[in-house]
Each structure stands twice: as structure tokens, then as C-alpha cells.
N, C-alpha and C positions, 0 to 999 in steps of 0.2 A: 465758795464759788471760785476763789483763786486756785485752791488745790485741785478742784475739778478741771480747771483750765489747764493746769500742768499735765494732767492725765491725757487730755486731748492733744497737747503738744507732743507727749511721748508717743501716743498712737500715730499721730501724723508722721513723726520722724521715722518710726519703724516701717510704716506703709510706704512712704516716699522713698526710703532707702532701698526697698526691694524692687523698685521700678525697673532700673536698668538691668538687673539680674533676670527678671521675668521676660523683659523684651529680648535679652540675649538668648533665652531658651526657645524663643519662637524661630530662631535661626535666620532672622532678617528677611522673612518671606513677605513682610508687609512694606509698602511704600511708607516712608516716615510721616508724610503729611496725611496719608490715608488712615494710619493707625491713630494719629493724633485726633483727627476729626471723629472717627468712629468711637474712640474711647470716651470722649467728652459727651458725645450724643447718647450713647448707651448709659453712661454714668448718670446723665441728666434724667433719662427715662426711668431709671431705677429709683431715683429720688422723688419723682412726681407724687406718689401717694403720701409720702411723709411731708412734703412741702404743702400739699393741699390740706392735710390735716392741721398743720401749724397755722395756715392762713385762716381756716375755719374756726379754730380754737381762739384765735386772737381777733376774729371778726374783721379781717383785713380783705379788702377788695383791691386788686391790682388796677391801677389807672394807666392811661397811655404813657404818661411821663415816667411811671415806674418801669414799664417795658423798655422804654428808651434807655433808662439808666442801666438796666440789666444787659441790654444789647451793647452799651458802651463798655461795661465790664467784660463781657465776652470778647469784644473786639480787642481790648487791651491784653487780657490774660490768655485767651486761646488763640485768636487770630494773629495778633502781632507778636507777642512774646514767644509763643511756641514755634511760630514760623521762623522768627529770627534765630531761635535756638537751633532749629534744623539746618538753616543756612550756615550757621557758625560751624556746625559739625562738618559741613562740606568744605569749609575754608581752612580749618585747622584741626588739630588733634582733638578727638572726642574727650580725652581725659582733661585737656586744658579747658575745654568748654564747660565740662562738668564742675571743675574747680571754680572757674570764674562765675558760673551761675550761683555758686554758694556765697558770692559777695552780696547777695540779696539783703542780708541784715544791714549792711552799710547804707544802702538806698532807703530801706524801710525806716531806719532810725531818723534819717534826715527828713524824709517826707512826712513822717508822723509828727515830727517837731513843728514843721511849718503848716501842715494841713489839719492835724488833729490836736495840736497844742500839747502833745505828750512831751514831758521834760526829758532832756538828755543829761544824765548824771555822770559822775566821774568814772564809775565802774563800767558804764556803757562805752565811754570813750576808750578805756583800757581794753575792753573786749574787742572793739572794732579795730584798734591798732594791732592786736594779736591776730585778728582775722586777716588783716591786710598782709602782715608779715608771713603768716602761714600760707596764704595764696602765692606770694612771691617765691617762697622757699619750694613749694610743691611744683610750681611751673618752671622754676629755674631758668629765667629768661636769658641769662648769660651763656647757657649751654644749649639753648633751644632756638631754632629758627622759627619764629612765629609770624603768621600772616597778619599785617596791620588790620586788614578788613575783617579777618577772623576774630581778632581781639575786640574790634569795635562792635561786631555783631554779638560776641559773647558777653559784652558788658551791656549792650542795649537790651538783651533779653531779660536779665534780672531787674534792670531799671523799670521796664514796662510791667514786669510781674510785681514789682514793689508798688507801682501805682495801682495795679489791680487789687492787691491786698489792702492797701490803705483806703482806697475808695470803697472797697468791699466792706471794710469795717464800719463805715458810715451807714451803709445799707443794713448791716447786721443789727444795728441798734433798733431798727424799725421792724425788719422782717424776720430776723434770725438767720443763723449761718446756713441751715439746710436750704431755706428758700433762695437765698443769694446764690449758693452753689448750684442748685438745680436750674434756676432761670439763666444764669450766666453761661452754664454749660450748654443748654439747649440753643440759646440764641447765638453763642459763639460758634458752636458746631454748624449751625445753619449758615453762618457767614462763611465758614470754611468749605462747606458743601457747594456753595455758590461759586467760590473761587475754583474749586476742583472742576466744576462744570465748565468754567471759562477756559481752563487749560486744555479742554478737548476741542476748542475752536482751532482749526488748522493754522490760521495766521498767528495766534498766540503761541501755540506749540512750536511753530517754526522759529518765532522770535526768541523763545526760551532756549531752544537748541543752539541758535546762532550766538547767544550770549553765554553759552557754556553751562546753562542751567537746565538742560533738557532732562537730566535724571531727576530733577526736583520739581520742575514746573511745567512739564509737558505731559499731557494725557495721564493725569493722576488717576489711578483706579479707585473704584468705590468699594467693591466687595470681594475682589479677587484675593485668593490666599486663605480664605476662611474655610477650613476643612474640619471634619470631625476629629481628626488627630490633634489639631491645634486649638480646637474650640475651648477646652478647659482653661488653657493659658490665656486665650483671648478674652474670655469672660472674667477671669481674675484681674487682668489689666483694666478692663472697663469698669467692673463693679467695685473691686477692692482698691486697687491702686489709684483709680481716678474718682469714682463716686464717693466711696467711704472716706478715702484719704483726704480729698478736698473738703468734704463735709466736716471732718474732724478739724481741718485747718481753720475753717471759718468759725467753728464752735470755739476753738481756742482763741481766735481773734475776738470773738464775742465776749469771752469771759476774762481775758487778760488784755494786755496792751499789744499794740502792733509790733513793737520791737521785741517783746517777750516771745510772741509767736514766731518771730523770725529766728529764734533759737533752733528751729527745725533745720535751718540751713547751716548752722554751726556744726551740728552733730551728724548730718547726712554724709559728709565726706569721710567720717570715721566709721560709721556703721555700714555704709554701702559696700566697702571693700571686704568687711567681715562676712556679709551675706554672700558676696561673690566667692570668697574662700570656702565657705561652708557648703554652698549649693552647687557651684560650678567647678 
């Protein structure tokens, strides 16, 4: 079981590491919050048949409290974490945001200790110290002018994503990783669609523009930019990068510990540039 869990960690790492490269290939034609909502929605739709089969095989019927739990996970992982991530990119360098998001293992290890009672061992502490040193070296704060708000947002995003992963592990024990992924995606994207609709209210759009956030939170499009030429990349982002990637993430969480699954974010900063070098 443990070895199979490591296979899922490897698959998740490879899939997640290709995300920025594939998004770059779309040429930035999508609004960042638009592509976030659509990829989680379509990824969730693709997983529905598999989730239904798992629920039937295990004779599980979802209750109202289960739906609320999945909605909470979607709110943490999709609505809050991903939106903070996009706002961070607006405030500071995308490379800095990407590196700081990879501080996720630090938060996961701490939260898993307090919420899941997973032990913190000496080699975990050593790995986290190396992670912190690596982040500081890559960002090079002494020679970079960094936005305090951008840094705060960049750290808030992985913190919320860590909560999403740790709380999601609890649900995985009962429902399985695919069901947790599917339901949190669908409900999280529904919350994002609601927010996108609100940005079309004239007063809201005007307030966002006055606050200097018009590009991000005013009149967010729903389906513009989806053409036949970009459709293959769009579907790859939705189905592979998002649906299959997160399903593997929670299957890894299901079969290993939370801090072992967070290894994904140790290796992503190494593998992602290699993908960029090879493909772009």
C-alpha cells in the first residue's frame, strides 16, 4: 500500500509540475480566475462516474453534512487558496509566488501534527529547514524588492491549501480520494462561478476598478477564449492537470501520510523548470 502511495506521489508531482508550462502555451488568453473555475468544474465532471462507482461499491449515501463538508473543502482549496494565489501573482513576481507556494510542506507537517496526530520526526525537521533555506536562496530577498502584501498573499495561499489537504485526508478515510476530489471540485467551482457572476454587477465591478483590482475582479468572463485551436490544451488542463492530478494527490494522501504527500511540493520547483526547458 505504501509503495503504491509513492507511485501516486510521483504521478501527482509530474502532473502538477506541467501545469504552468501548459498554461503558458495557452498564451494567456484566459482570465486567471476564469480558467481556475472552469478547470476545477470540468475536472470534477470527468470524475463523477468514478466517484459514483466508488460510492455504490462501498454502499455510501451522501448526507447533507457530507455535502457541507465538501463545500467547505472546495471553499478552502479552490475558492480561497487559488484566488489568493492569483492575487499574489498580481502583487509580486510570479516566480516568487510559485516558490513560496512550495512552502506547502511546512504548513502541512505542522497542521498534520496538530489535526491528524501525525508525528514529526528529526528527518522531517531537517527536510523542512532545507526547504526554508532553499526558498530564501531562490527568492534572494536581499537583492529583490518584494511587496509585503504579495508575500502575505503568497504564504496565505499554501497555508489554506494545506488546510484543504489535511482536512481532505480525513474525508478520504471514509469516501476515498476520488470522491473527495470530485465533490470538492464541483462545489468549489460552483462557489467561484457565483463570485464571477457577482463581478458583473456594475457597482461591484466599479468598486474593483477603483481599488485597482479591475483586471482581476471586474466582469470576469465565463467562456470567452475557448476556441478549437486552444481546445486540446484547455481539456488537458481541466482533465489531466486538474482532475487526474488532484485525484492522484488525494489517493496519495489516502495511502500515505499528509507530510509524505506534500513531497510533491518539494520536487515541483525542480521538475517544473525542466519541463519548461524541454517544452518551451
